[in-house]
C-alpha positions as CSV (number, residue, x, y, z in Angstrom):
1,X,0.0,0.0,0.0
2,X,2.9,2.4,0.8
3,X,4.4,2.0,-2.7
4,X,0.9,2.3,-4.2
5,X,0.6,5.9,-2.8
6,X,4.2,6.7,-3.8
7,X,3.4,6.1,-7.5
8,X,0.1,7.7,-8.6
9,X,-2.2,5.4,-10.6
10,X,-3.6,6.7,-13.9
11,X,-7.2,6.4,-12.8
12,X,-6.5,9.2,-10.3
13,X,-6.4,11.7,-13.1
14,X,-9.9,11.3,-14.5
15,X,-13.1,9.6,-13.4
16,X,-13.8,6.2,-14.7
17,X,-14.9,2.7,-13.7
18,X,-12.1,2.1,-11.3
19,X,-12.4,5.4,-9.4
20,X,-16.2,5.1,-9.2
21,X,-15.8,1.5,-7.9
22,X,-13.6,2.8,-5.1
23,X,-15.7,5.9,-4.4
24,X,-17.5,4.3,-1.4
25,X,-14.1,3.9,0.3
26,X,-13.4,7.6,-0.4
27,X,-16.7,8.5,1.2
28,X,-15.7,6.6,4.4
29,X,-12.3,8.3,4.3
30,X,-14.0,11.7,4.0
31,X,-16.2,10.9,6.9
32,X,-13.1,10.1,9.0
33,X,-11.6,13.4,8.0
34,X,-14.7,15.3,9.1
35,X,-14.8,13.4,12.4
36,X,-11.1,14.2,13.1
37,X,-11.7,17.9,12.4
38,X,-14.8,17.9,14.7
39,X,-12.8,16.4,17.6
40,X,-10.0,18.9,17.0
41,X,-12.4,21.8,16.9
42,X,-14.1,20.6,20.2
43,X,-10.6,20.8,21.8
44,X,-11.0,17.7,24.0
45,X,-7.2,17.7,24.5
46,X,-5.6,20.9,25.5
47,X,-3.1,21.8,22.7
48,X,-0.2,24.1,22.8
49,X,0.7,26.7,20.2
50,X,4.2,27.2,18.9
51,X,5.9,30.3,20.6
52,X,7.0,31.4,17.1
53,X,5.1,31.7,13.8
54,X,4.7,28.6,11.7
55,X,4.6,28.5,7.9
56,X,3.2,25.2,6.6
57,X,4.1,24.3,3.0
58,X,1.8,21.4,2.1
59,X,-0.5,19.9,-0.4
60,X,-3.9,18.3,-0.5
61,X,-2.8,15.9,-3.3
62,X,-0.8,12.7,-2.6
63,X,2.7,12.9,-4.1
64,X,5.1,15.7,-4.6
65,X,4.0,19.1,-6.0
66,X,7.3,20.9,-5.5
67,X,7.1,21.6,-1.7
68,X,10.8,21.1,-0.9
69,X,12.3,23.7,-3.3
70,X,9.7,26.1,-1.9
71,X,10.8,25.4,1.7
72,X,14.4,26.1,0.6
73,X,13.6,29.3,-1.2
74,X,11.4,30.5,1.7
75,X,14.1,29.9,4.3
76,X,16.7,31.8,2.2
77,X,14.4,34.7,1.4
78,X,13.2,35.0,5.1
79,X,16.9,35.0,6.1
80,X,17.6,37.9,3.7
81,X,14.7,39.7,5.3
82,X,16.2,39.5,8.7
83,X,14.4,36.5,10.1
84,X,16.0,33.4,11.7
85,X,14.2,30.4,10.1
86,X,14.2,26.8,11.4
87,X,12.8,23.9,9.4
88,X,10.9,20.8,10.4
89,X,9.8,17.8,8.4
90,X,8.3,14.4,9.0
91,X,11.3,12.6,7.6
92,X,9.6,11.0,4.6
93,X,11.5,7.9,3.2
94,X,13.4,7.3,6.4
95,X,13.3,4.4,8.9
96,X,10.8,5.0,11.7
97,X,12.2,7.6,14.1
98,X,11.9,7.2,17.8
99,X,12.7,10.8,18.7
100,X,13.2,14.2,17.1
101,X,16.5,14.2,15.1
102,X,18.6,17.1,13.8
103,X,19.6,16.8,10.1
104,X,22.8,17.9,8.5
105,X,24.1,17.7,4.9
106,X,26.2,14.7,6.0
107,X,23.2,12.9,7.5
108,X,22.2,9.5,6.1
109,X,19.0,10.0,4.1
110,X,17.9,6.4,4.9
111,X,17.7,7.5,8.6
112,X,16.3,11.0,8.3
113,X,14.7,11.2,4.9
114,X,16.0,12.4,1.5
115,X,14.1,15.7,1.5
116,X,15.6,16.9,4.8
117,X,19.1,16.0,3.7
118,X,18.5,17.8,0.4
119,X,17.4,21.0,2.3
120,X,20.5,20.8,4.6
121,X,22.8,20.3,1.5
122,X,21.3,23.1,-0.5
123,X,21.4,25.6,2.4
124,X,24.9,24.5,3.6
125,X,23.6,23.7,7.0
126,X,22.6,27.3,7.4
127,X,19.3,26.6,9.1
128,X,18.5,24.1,11.9
129,X,16.5,21.2,10.5
130,X,14.7,18.6,12.7
131,X,12.6,15.6,11.6
132,X,10.0,13.6,13.5
133,X,6.4,12.5,12.8
134,X,5.2,14.5,15.8
135,X,6.0,18.0,14.6
136,X,5.3,19.8,17.9
137,X,8.1,17.7,19.4
138,X,10.4,18.7,16.6
139,X,9.6,22.4,17.2
140,X,10.4,22.0,20.9
141,X,13.8,20.4,20.3
142,X,14.6,22.9,17.5
143,X,13.9,25.9,19.7
144,X,15.7,24.3,22.7
145,X,18.9,23.9,20.6
146,X,18.5,27.1,18.5
147,X,16.7,29.7,20.7
148,X,17.4,32.5,18.2
149,X,15.0,30.9,15.6
150,X,11.9,33.2,15.3
151,X,10.0,31.5,12.5
152,X,9.4,27.8,11.7
153,X,8.9,26.4,8.2
154,X,7.2,23.0,8.1
155,X,7.8,20.9,5.0
156,X,4.3,19.4,4.7
157,X,1.9,19.0,7.7
158,X,-1.4,20.5,6.5
159,X,-3.1,17.3,7.6
160,X,-1.2,17.0,10.9
161,X,-3.7,17.9,13.7
162,X,-1.0,17.9,16.3
163,X,0.6,21.0,14.7
164,X,-1.6,23.6,16.2
165,X,-1.8,27.0,14.4
166,X,-3.8,30.2,14.2
167,X,-4.0,30.8,10.4
168,X,-3.4,34.2,8.9
169,X,-6.8,34.2,7.4
170,X,-8.3,34.1,10.8
171,X,-6.1,37.0,12.1
172,X,-3.3,34.8,13.3
173,X,0.4,34.8,12.3
174,X,0.7,31.2,11.1
175,X,0.5,30.6,7.4
176,X,-0.9,27.6,5.5
177,X,0.2,27.3,1.9
178,X,-1.3,24.7,-0.5
179,X,1.1,23.9,-3.3
180,X,-0.6,23.0,-6.6
181,X,1.2,21.8,-9.7
182,X,0.1,21.2,-13.3
183,X,-1.8,18.0,-12.4
184,X,-4.2,20.0,-10.3
185,X,-6.6,17.8,-8.2
186,X,-6.9,15.0,-10.7
187,X,-10.4,13.5,-10.6
188,X,-11.2,15.4,-7.4
189,X,-11.9,12.2,-5.4
190,X,-10.5,11.6,-2.0
191,X,-8.2,8.6,-1.4
192,X,-8.3,5.8,-2.6
193,X,-10.6,6.6,-5.5
194,X,-8.6,9.8,-6.2
195,X,-5.4,11.6,-5.2
196,X,-6.8,14.0,-2.5
197,X,-5.9,13.8,1.1
198,X,-8.5,16.4,1.8
199,X,-11.4,17.9,-0.2
200,X,-10.4,20.3,-3.0
201,X,-12.2,23.2,-1.2
202,X,-9.8,23.0,1.8
203,X,-9.2,26.4,3.2
204,X,-5.8,27.9,3.0
205,X,-4.1,31.3,3.4
206,X,-2.7,31.2,-0.1
207,X,-2.1,28.8,-3.0
208,X,1.3,28.4,-4.6
209,X,1.3,27.3,-8.2
210,X,4.4,25.5,-9.5
211,X,5.5,24.1,-12.8
212,X,3.2,24.7,-15.7
213,X,0.1,25.2,-13.6
214,X,-1.9,28.3,-14.5
215,X,-2.6,30.9,-11.9
216,X,-6.2,32.1,-11.8
217,X,-6.9,35.8,-11.9
218,X,-9.1,35.5,-8.8
219,X,-10.3,32.9,-6.3
220,X,-13.6,32.6,-8.2
221,X,-11.8,31.4,-11.4
222,X,-11.4,28.0,-9.8
223,X,-14.7,27.8,-8.0
224,X,-14.5,25.4,-5.0
225,X,-11.0,24.4,-5.9
226,X,-9.6,27.6,-4.5
227,X,-10.5,28.8,-1.0
228,X,-7.6,31.2,-0.4
229,X,-7.6,34.9,-0.9
230,X,-4.2,34.8,-2.6
231,X,-2.4,32.9,-5.3
232,X,1.3,33.2,-6.3
233,X,3.0,31.6,-9.3
234,X,6.4,30.2,-8.5
235,X,8.6,29.1,-11.5
236,X,11.2,26.4,-11.2
237,X,14.5,26.9,-13.0
238,X,17.0,24.2,-14.0
239,X,20.5,25.3,-13.3
240,X,23.9,24.1,-14.6
241,X,24.4,20.4,-14.1
242,X,27.4,19.1,-12.3
243,X,29.1,15.7,-12.1
244,X,27.9,13.6,-9.1
245,X,31.3,13.1,-7.5
246,X,33.1,16.1,-9.1
247,X,31.0,19.1,-8.4
248,X,33.6,21.3,-10.0
249,X,32.9,19.6,-13.4
250,X,29.9,21.4,-14.9
251,X,28.2,21.4,-18.3
252,X,25.2,23.5,-19.3
253,X,22.2,21.7,-20.5
254,X,22.8,23.0,-24.0
255,X,26.4,21.6,-23.9
256,X,24.9,18.2,-22.8
257,X,22.4,18.3,-25.7
258,X,25.2,19.0,-28.1
259,X,27.6,16.5,-26.7
260,X,25.4,13.4,-26.6
261,X,22.9,11.9,-29.0
262,X,19.4,11.6,-27.6
263,X,19.6,7.8,-27.4
264,X,22.7,8.2,-25.2
265,X,21.0,10.3,-22.6
266,X,18.8,9.0,-19.8
267,X,16.9,11.0,-17.2
268,X,16.0,9.3,-13.9
269,X,13.8,10.8,-11.2
270,X,12.3,9.4,-8.0
271,X,9.8,12.2,-7.3
272,X,6.1,12.5,-6.6
273,X,5.7,13.9,-10.1
274,X,8.8,12.9,-12.1
275,X,7.2,13.9,-15.3
276,X,7.6,17.6,-14.3
277,X,11.4,17.1,-14.2
278,X,11.4,15.4,-17.6
279,X,9.2,18.1,-19.2
280,X,11.6,20.8,-17.9
281,X,14.5,18.9,-19.5
282,X,12.7,18.7,-22.8
283,X,12.1,22.5,-22.7
284,X,15.8,22.9,-22.4
285,X,16.5,20.8,-25.5
286,X,17.3,17.5,-23.7
287,X,15.7,14.6,-25.5
288,X,16.3,11.0,-24.3
289,X,14.9,8.1,-22.4
290,X,13.1,8.9,-19.1
291,X,12.9,6.5,-16.2
292,X,10.3,7.5,-13.5
293,X,10.5,5.9,-10.1
294,X,8.3,5.9,-7.0
295,X,8.9,8.9,-4.7
296,X,11.7,8.3,-2.2
297,X,13.0,5.2,-4.1
298,X,16.5,4.1,-3.2
299,X,19.4,3.6,-5.7
300,X,22.0,0.9,-6.1
301,X,25.2,0.7,-8.2
302,X,23.5,-2.2,-10.1
303,X,20.6,0.0,-11.1
304,X,22.8,2.5,-12.9
305,X,25.1,-0.2,-14.3
306,X,22.1,-1.6,-16.2
307,X,21.4,1.7,-17.9
308,X,22.8,1.9,-21.4
309,X,23.7,5.5,-21.7
310,X,26.6,7.9,-21.9
311,X,25.0,10.6,-19.8
312,X,22.5,10.0,-16.9
313,X,20.7,13.0,-15.5
314,X,19.2,13.0,-11.9
315,X,17.8,15.5,-9.5
316,X,19.5,16.8,-6.4
317,X,16.9,14.9,-4.3
318,X,18.2,11.7,-6.0
319,X,21.8,12.8,-5.6
320,X,21.7,12.7,-1.8
321,X,20.9,9.0,-2.1
322,X,23.7,8.3,-4.6
323,X,26.8,9.3,-2.6
324,X,27.9,5.7,-2.5
325,X,27.7,5.2,-6.2
326,X,30.8,5.8,-8.4
327,X,29.6,6.4,-11.9
328,X,31.2,9.1,-14.0
329,X,28.1,9.2,-16.3
330,X,25.8,10.6,-13.6
331,X,25.2,14.4,-13.7
332,X,23.0,16.3,-11.2
333,X,20.6,18.9,-12.4
334,X,20.0,21.6,-9.7
335,X,16.6,23.2,-9.4
336,X,16.0,26.6,-7.9
337,X,12.9,28.6,-7.3
338,X,12.4,32.4,-6.8
339,X,10.1,33.9,-4.2
340,X,8.3,36.9,-5.8
341,X,8.4,40.2,-4.0
342,X,4.7,40.4,-3.4
343,X,4.7,37.0,-1.6
344,X,7.7,38.1,0.5
345,X,6.0,41.4,1.4
346,X,2.8,39.7,2.4
347,X,4.6,37.1,4.5
348,X,6.5,39.9,6.3
349,X,3.2,41.6,7.2
350,X,1.8,38.4,8.6
351,X,4.9,37.4,10.6
352,X,5.2,40.8,12.2
353,X,1.8,40.5,13.9
354,X,2.1,40.5,17.7
355,X,2.2,37.3,19.7
356,X,-1.4,36.7,20.8
357,X,-0.4,35.6,24.3
358,X,-0.1,31.9,23.3
359,X,0.8,28.9,25.3
360,X,4.3,27.8,24.7
361,X,5.6,24.3,24.0
């Protein structure tokens, strides 16, 4: 079942016999969601707020929509604006964690998750990063070890009820982002008949559009798909590739396209939406075979040795899991993302709101 959700089935994209057959299970899943929200709203268990603002970068669709590059870009932009960000994550793709664990660029992705290691690597360990399924525990440990942190960025966590927040749309200073890529909400059914963790009309403070997704002019343009007051388009850029174990060796994508025949180039990606990476490569003139893998898949030397190619292109998320592989054909394609000024200014206005006398962890 775990691998099933890591690789989206085709029937999730449009309604048909299979999705309709599974719809009763989706209805039960939706009922459980509503029940969980009701219990949370009734506040049976006293919950504690974070003493610093929390920014949640999540999605309502199973599988990656480009959250991790956004987390990296947000941390870097907030730091430029004078904030001291810290980052928390569940540690997807790792072995079960028994306690909050700090992540560094040198950490083993099998133990703490590939996305967390990627963030540490891309930011040169500039920001404290902690992983654990119980995110409030991660926040407590992060602030204990890094008391100067004054804003927390959560990589995913929209569906985590234990991460208590007062959303910006309700006058608070916590922010809930829903990330949406070109696939949208698919057939709009909840799991397992469709790809949605929550209904498409889930409230949010803003929607972040990545990839080739089109930004609506207003909330009404998407009807019940879009329940936030704001939408921002974030464009991903592919930067100059470098050789896996020789970072100083670089080639532009144009140079790679000129140096190798299309049948000698293979692109590999273990992402929630690997097709997005392949499409971006094609736009840069890279034509070749594409091998999509389930999100968080692991790599072995044998896997690459079986690939008949002169140049193998992988993402940075894949690269953190390939440090033990010696193959001169592997080139890493970095991806960067720019935070637009209007988004940064809006965030600044929210984060500067006064602390509403919250409980602390």
